N, C-alpha and C positions, 0 to 999 in steps of 0.2 A: 517689690510692692511696698515695702516698709519705708525706707529712706526718711526716718524721723516723722512719719505721719502720725496724726492722732488716731486713737483707736476707732472713733466714729468714722473718720474718713477712710480708714482701712476697710471697715465693714461695708461702707457704701460703695466701695469699689467692686463688690460682688454682685451688684445689681446694675443693669444697663441704663446709664443716663441718657444715651442717644435715643433708645426706645421710648423712654419716658418723655423726652422733649418732643418726639414726633407725635405721641398721643396727646400731649398738652396743646400742641399746635392744631391738631385735628379738632379739638373742642374750643379753640381760641382762648386757652387759659392764660396766655401771656399778653393778650392784646391790651394795649395802653398801660402796661406794667413797666415801671422804671427800675425799682429796687427789689421788691420781694416777689420773686418769680415762683412758679409752681414747684420747681426743683428746690428752691430755698424752703418753701412751705413743707414739702415732703421731708427734707432733712431735719427741720425743726420738729415735725410730728414724730419721726422715728427717734430723735433724741429724747423727746418727752416720754415716749413709750418705754424705751430701753432704760432710762434713768428713773423710772417710776414716779414721774411728776403727777401730783394729785389734781391740779386744776389749771385753767388757762393762765391765771396769774402766776402760778408756780412755774409753768413752762417759760413764761416771758422773763421772770426774774432769773431763772437758771441760765438762759441764753445771754441776758445782759451781764451776768456775772463773768461770762467768758467772751465779752465783746471783742477783746483784742485777738482772740483766737477764732472769731466767727468765720472768717474767710477760709481758713485752713481746716476748720471742722466741717465745712460744707454748707453753712448757713448763707454765705454771701454777705449778709448783714444780720446783726442780732434782731430778734423779733420784738415788735412792740405789741401791746395788747390790742390796739386798733387794727393794725395790718394783719395780724394772725386771725383775729375773730372775723374780720371782713372777708378774708380769703376763704376761711372755712364755711362761711355763710353763703358766699356768692359764687365761688368757682365751681364748675360742674363736677359733681362727685364721680361722674363716669370716667374722668381722667384717672383717678385713683383706683376705681373698680377695674378698668381695663388693664392697668399696669399690674394690679394685684394678681390677675389671672396670668399675665406673662411671667411674673415671678414664681407663681405656683407651678406653671408648666416647666420652668427651668429647674425648680427644686425636685419635681417628680422625675425629670429626665436623669438628673445626676444621682438620684437616690433609688432608681428603679431596681427592684429585686423581685424574684419569683419565690416567695417564702412558702406559700400554701400549695404550689404545684397543681393548680386546678385548671390551668389553661385559659385563665382570664383574670382580670383585676378583682380585688376584693374591697368592697366599700362598706362603711357603716354610715347610716343616715339618722340624724337626730337634730333636736333644736335646743337652744338655751334661751331662757327668758330673762331680760334685764328690766327690772322695774324702774319707772321714772315718775316724777311728780307731775300729775296732769295739769296743775296750774302753770307750771313752767313749760312742759312739753305738751302743748295743747293738741298737737297733731297725732300724738301716740295714745289713742284711746284704748284702755284696757277694761277697767270697771268704772264706768262713769258715776254710778251711784255711790261708790266708795272713794271717788276722787283719785283713782289710781290710773297711771299710765304705764306703758311699757312697750318693748319691741321684742321680737323673736328673731334669732339668727339661726335659720335652718341650714345645716351644713352637711355636705357629703365628704366623708373622710376616707382617704386611701390608707387602709390598714397596713399595707406592705411598705409604703414609703414614709408613713407617719406624717402625711401632708394633707391639709384640707384642700379639696379640689373644686368645690362648688358652694356658693353661698346664696341664700335667698332671704332678704330682710323684709319682715312684715310687721304689722301691728301685733301686739301680744294676743289679741282676741282671735286671731286666725288659727284655726285648728291645725294640729300637726299633719293630719292625713291629707289636707288640701295641698300641702307643699309637695306631696308625692307626684303631683301632676307636672311639676316643672323640672324634675330630675332628668338630666341628660343621660338616659340609659344607654349602655353599651352591650353589644352582643357578647355572650359567653361570660359576662361579668357576674359577680355575686354581690347581692345587696342585703345587708343585715339590718333588721329593724327590731325595736323594742315593741312591747305589746300595745303601745299607743297607736300603732299603725295597722291594726287589724281591719283593714278594708280590703275584702277579697276581690272586689271588682278591680281595684287599682293593682292588687297583687297579680291578678290575671293579665293585666296589661304588661307587666314585667315579663311574664311567660311568653306573651305574644311577640315580643321583640327578641326571643331566643336568649333571654338572660335568666338568672336564677335569684331566688330570694330565700332568706331564712328569717322567720318572724316568730317572736315569742307569742304563743297562743294564750287563750283564756280558758278557764274551766267551763265556761258557758258555751264554748264553740262545739256545735254538734258535728260529730264525725262518724262515718260508717266505714269500719275497716273491712278490707277485702282480702289482703294478703299480708301474712305476718312473717317476721323474721324471729326465729325461736331461740337462737343461741347467741350469747354475748360473752365477751371475755370477762373473766372474774375480776371484780373490782373496777369495772369500767364505768359504773354508775348508770348504764342504760337499763331502763326498766321495761321499755316497750318500743318497738319499731315496726310500723305497719304502713301499707299503702292502701288508700281507699278514696272516698269521696266525702265532700262536705254534705251533711245530712239535713241541715235546716233548709226550709223551702226557699227563703230569700237568698241565703248563702250559696245554695246549690245553683241558683240562677246566675249569681255573680261569678262563681268559680265552678264551671261544669266539668272540668277535667280532673284527672287523677291528681292526688296530692298526698304527701307523706307526713305522718305525724310521729314524732319521737318524744318519749317521756324520759327525762333524765333526772337523776338524783345527785345533787351537789353535796358531797360529804363535808366539805369545808364549811359551807354556810348552812348545812342541814336543811336544804330547801329542795322542792321539786319544781322542775321547769318543763313546760310543754312547748315544743317547737313544731312549726309547720314549714314545709319546704317543697319546692318542685324539683329539687335535685335528687333524683331517684337512685343514682349510681354511686354516690360517695358514701363512706362509712358513717354510721350514726355518731361515732366519736368525733369525726371531722365536723359534723353539724354542730355538736356541742362546743367544740373548740372555736369555731367561727363566731358563735354568739359570745363566747367568753372574751374573744378579742375585741368585741364591740366596746368594752370598757375603755379602750384607748381614746375614744371620742369624748368620753366624760372627762378624762384627764386633760384633753386639749381645751375643753370649755373652762375647766378650772384654771389652767394657765392663762387663757385669754382674759378671764375676769380679774384674776388676782395679780398677775405679773405683767400683763400688757395693757393695764389701765383702761378698760372700757366700761368699768362699773360706774365711774364718774366721768361724765362727758364734759368736753371743753367748749361746747356750744349747744344752743337750745333748738336750732332748726334741724329739720330732717336731713338737709344737705350736710350740715356739720357733723351730725352723728354718723352718717354713712362714711364720710371722709375719715373720721377717727377709727371706725371699725376696719376699713380697708387699709389704713396705715398700720394698724396693729397686725393685720394678717401679713402685710409686706415685711414688717420687722421680724415676725416669727419665721417666715419662709427664708428670709435673708440669713438668719442664724442657722437654719437647716442646711442651706447651701454651703455656708462657711464650714460647718461641721463635716460635711461629706467631702468637699473638695480639698480640705486641709488635713483630712484623716484624723480629726480630733476625737479622742476617746471619751471625753465627757459627754453627758447628756445635754440636750438643748436647754433644759431647765437650769442646769449648772452654769452653762454658758451665759444665759440671761442674767443670772445672779452676779456673775463675775463682771459682765459688761456694765451692769448698772452702776458700779463704783469705779469704772476705769475708762469711760468714754473720752475723757480729756487727757489721758496719759499718752505717752508715745511708745509704749511697749509693743513689740511685734506680736501679732496674734498667736503665732505658734507658741511663743513663750508665755503669753498671757493665759491661754487655755490649756497649756500642757499640764499633765498630771505630775505633781512633784515626785521625785525619786527619793523615797525615804531611806534607801540603802546607802546614800552618800552622806547622810547625817552622821557625824561622829558622836559616839556616845561619850558623855562626860564620865570621868572616873570619880571615885569617891572623894578625892582631894579637891576636885573642882566644884563639887556640889555645895550649895548653900546649906547651912545647918541651922536649926532653930535654937540650938544651945551652943 
């Protein structure tokens, strides 16, 4: 695989170029294109993401600095400001969206694990808001009276494979609960929600497709207990575990079936949590642990914003913003595939940090991402050490 290839080219080998070309032809992405094809565009976007470029000008200058290596890096030809900005503004974002889902599927297949032993997949669902200047991004209305714009990236995150599996991009003013309607629910899967998703009608829809949910409740939720579990292991943090019905008039109409409420005390944070779930047969500690694992989606959002450069966009149109977000997701999943297929012991975050300063090197990936063996370093004796006196 190596044979003197640049690091970026080695990484791009882990995603299927033929599949991308078929998708781009499906949406006529390369029609009337002579030099800067859709694949060249994707390679430049991934290069910009992984090398932490801050702006469109920054990306262009970086590719021009490596103009002599452009073909072997995968660019085909170095990017110019005009061809990259026009490509991001005019080429159908669905090319990158559809390919992102193909890469996501490949990452999930190679990283599939049954960690929770629940007989189904385990997902966390949440959103992250990216604020934009309304004067520049006129289509992304958030708070018009404050001249603020923004978008939300609603994400379904597979907690077992650590891979985002579904994305729904909306204006920032769209409420989180509305995005629950577009989630592709699976039978026997578990869906973990924060308390911003306390919509019991939508939660009942999850039950109706034979799936399960765990949602953080609110103190104001009216609940009528019918059956109690009295004994809990010492130090488990479980304060209450009971099955009953929602007691509020409107809530009972939205969720007429049995539901389980668990009250948990987190000793580390010194906080009390209330959970509602339709999973009646798993232990209360499993419910608390499932919600605790939801934190992984917050880490993903942090990486997405800070290390995969979507906080500052390289185009002002909605099409350009979507292309950049999907390029970031492709880059992240590509690194996840590399990590698993090559058996790399480092985290994806560490790999991203290393790749950011090594894309134009010709080091083999196994050597680049390998963990140094400190045992082979010879200790200097006292005669070899430098002295201040």
